[in-house]
C-alpha positions in Angstrom: 14.0 -9.6 2.8 12.2 -7.5 0.3 9.2 -8.9 -1.5 9.8 -10.1 -5.1 6.3 -9.3 -6.4 5.9 -5.5 -6.0 4.7 -2.7 -8.2 3.0 0.7 -8.1 -0.5 1.7 -9.1 -1.4 5.4 -9.0 1.2 6.1 -6.2 0.0 3.1 -4.2 2.1 -0.1 -3.7 0.7 -3.4 -4.7 2.5 -6.6 -3.6 2.1 -10.3 -3.2 4.0 -12.8 -1.1 4.3 -15.4 -3.8 2.9 -16.4 -7.2 -0.1 -18.2 -5.7 -1.0 -15.0 -3.7 -0.5 -12.9 -6.9 -2.8 -15.1 -8.9 -5.5 -15.0 -6.2 -5.4 -11.2 -6.3 -5.5 -11.3 -10.1 -8.6 -13.6 -10.1 -10.4 -11.3 -7.7 -9.6 -8.0 -9.5 -10.4 -9.4 -12.9 -13.8 -10.8 -11.7 -16.9 -8.9 -12.8 -19.0 -10.4 -10.0 -17.5 -10.3 -6.5 -19.4 -12.2 -3.9 -19.0 -11.3 -0.2 -19.3 -13.4 2.8 -22.3 -12.7 5.0 -20.3 -13.1 8.3 -18.2 -10.0 8.9 -15.9 -12.0 11.2 -14.9 -14.5 8.5 -13.7 -12.2 5.7 -11.6 -13.7 3.0 -8.1 -12.5 2.2 -9.2 -10.7 -1.0 -12.0 -8.8 0.9 -9.3 -7.3 3.1 -7.4 -5.9 0.1 -6.9 -2.1 0.0 -9.7 -0.1 -1.6 -7.5 1.1 -4.5 -7.0 -2.5 -5.6 -10.7 -3.4 -5.3 -11.9 -0.3 -7.0 -13.4 -0.9 -10.5 -12.0 2.3 -11.8 -8.4 1.0 -11.1 -9.1 -2.5 -12.5 -7.1 -2.1 -15.7 -4.1 -0.4 -14.0 -4.0 -3.1 -11.3 -4.2 -5.9 -13.8 -1.4 -4.4 -15.8 0.8 -4.2 -12.7 0.0 -7.8 -11.9 1.0 -8.8 -15.5 4.3 -7.0 -15.0 4.9 -8.8 -11.7 4.1 -12.1 -13.3 6.9 -11.6 -15.8 9.5 -11.3 -13.0 
C-alpha cells in the first residue's frame, strides 16, 4: 500500500509512516540545536534522515511540506 504522508521538496521525496513519525521529523527539522549521539553504532532515526531533510538551507521548504502532510 502507498504511504499516506508523502510530499516533495526540491525534487526529493519526503515521507512518514504515520503521524507520530511525521511529528518526530518535524521536531528534528524545526530544532535549531541538533545534538548527536557519541556512539556511531547507536544512531537515532532522525540522524539517519536524508541530507536534504537535515540541511538548514531546506528547513523552511521541509517544514512547509510537513505542514501540508499534517493537513491530510
